[in-house]
Legacy VTK file of the C-alpha trace (Angstrom):
# vtk DataFile Version 3.0
C-alpha trace
ASCII
DATASET POLYDATA
POINTS 127 float
-48.189 55.737 3.314
-48.907 56.502 7.004
-49.809 60.072 7.873
-48.525 61.875 10.975
-50.881 61.969 13.918
-50.974 63.206 17.509
-51.660 60.975 20.512
-52.674 63.048 23.565
-51.170 61.698 26.799
-54.579 61.093 28.362
-56.172 59.494 25.275
-55.002 55.858 25.366
-56.576 53.873 28.171
-54.500 52.175 30.839
-54.839 48.405 30.433
-53.895 45.489 32.671
-51.866 42.602 31.275
-51.998 39.437 33.338
-48.515 38.094 33.892
-47.102 35.028 35.516
-46.295 35.780 39.149
-47.891 38.934 40.526
-51.263 40.306 39.558
-51.331 42.525 36.511
-48.876 44.841 34.836
-50.436 48.141 33.795
-49.559 49.659 30.457
-50.657 52.394 28.074
-50.138 52.033 24.312
-49.160 55.339 22.723
-48.228 54.233 19.180
-49.934 51.047 18.046
-51.784 49.990 14.883
-54.982 49.565 16.917
-55.048 53.341 17.514
-53.722 54.660 14.209
-50.823 54.234 11.809
-47.722 52.901 13.499
-45.130 52.478 10.745
-43.934 49.160 12.222
-43.347 50.705 15.679
-45.219 49.970 18.900
-44.528 52.271 21.854
-46.024 52.861 25.247
-45.571 52.946 29.007
-45.372 50.170 31.572
-46.276 51.096 35.159
-44.716 49.097 37.981
-45.700 50.039 41.513
-43.523 50.006 44.623
-42.598 46.377 45.300
-44.120 45.047 42.045
-42.141 42.465 40.085
-42.605 41.574 36.440
-41.687 37.917 36.068
-38.761 36.761 33.968
-39.928 36.472 30.363
-38.849 36.763 26.755
-40.353 38.141 23.555
-40.321 37.108 19.918
-39.102 40.621 18.971
-36.445 43.054 20.198
-37.440 45.518 22.936
-36.025 48.772 24.217
-36.884 50.102 27.675
-36.156 53.546 29.130
-36.805 54.543 32.733
-38.956 57.682 32.846
-39.344 57.868 36.635
-38.677 55.776 39.701
-35.984 53.251 40.505
-35.751 49.504 40.446
-33.919 46.455 39.212
-33.749 44.844 35.795
-32.588 41.292 35.218
-31.051 40.438 31.859
-30.626 36.702 32.169
-28.518 36.284 35.351
-27.245 39.885 35.219
-28.815 42.303 37.745
-28.864 46.029 36.917
-29.985 48.928 39.107
-32.220 51.198 37.015
-32.923 54.910 37.489
-34.459 57.693 35.376
-32.661 58.173 32.082
-31.318 54.595 31.917
-32.176 52.489 28.864
-31.956 48.808 27.966
-31.705 47.044 24.618
-33.148 43.536 24.926
-32.674 41.232 21.912
-35.518 38.936 20.881
-35.493 35.703 22.890
-33.461 37.097 25.834
-34.908 36.432 29.325
-35.525 39.582 31.364
-37.644 40.919 34.204
-38.111 43.952 36.448
-38.748 44.908 40.075
-39.698 48.381 41.280
-38.135 49.862 44.431
-40.686 52.676 44.179
-43.378 53.559 41.650
-41.649 53.212 38.302
-42.624 54.237 34.765
-40.890 52.540 31.833
-41.173 53.627 28.194
-41.032 50.651 25.796
-40.585 50.214 22.056
-41.110 47.089 19.958
-40.364 46.960 16.201
-43.832 45.762 15.250
-47.094 47.407 14.205
-49.108 46.237 17.175
-48.633 45.138 20.781
-50.800 42.126 19.888
-47.889 40.861 17.760
-45.497 40.788 20.737
-45.249 37.284 22.142
-44.631 36.790 25.866
-43.144 33.580 27.300
-42.865 33.529 31.092
-40.790 31.390 33.407
-37.417 29.720 33.521
-38.555 27.000 31.144
-39.391 29.574 28.460
LINES 1 128
127 0 1 2 3 4 5 6 7 8 9 10 11 12 13 14 15 16 17 18 19 20 21 22 23 24 25 26 27 28 29 30 31 32 33 34 35 36 37 38 39 40 41 42 43 44 45 46 47 48 49 50 51 52 53 54 55 56 57 58 59 60 61 62 63 64 65 66 67 68 69 70 71 72 73 74 75 76 77 78 79 80 81 82 83 84 85 86 87 88 89 90 91 92 93 94 95 96 97 98 99 100 101 102 103 104 105 106 107 108 109 110 111 112 113 114 115 116 117 118 119 120 121 122 123 124 125 126
């Protein structure tokens, strides 16, 4: 049985994930099996900088996203949504989505899996 543990905000390193169209997407894993017990939950922060776009993609698992700070746009398939702090998205597995930041933007994500390594990414319209 997993035991409770504390993850200090500064402890997990910021990593860069290479994605299809524009450089790298920065992220910080807060709850992930690689850093301690996760109880089938993976959580962390994505950092999109002013003008950065995360390409349209889909995952093999459901995702939730909440805007912590900044503003931008989310695409859920062909639907375009203006995002601001406090907004959240539920994105079913297999659903195409992407993001663009109007200003520096921090997103909090959750995947129902033990580790970020188990989250599959498929980029592009053909995905």
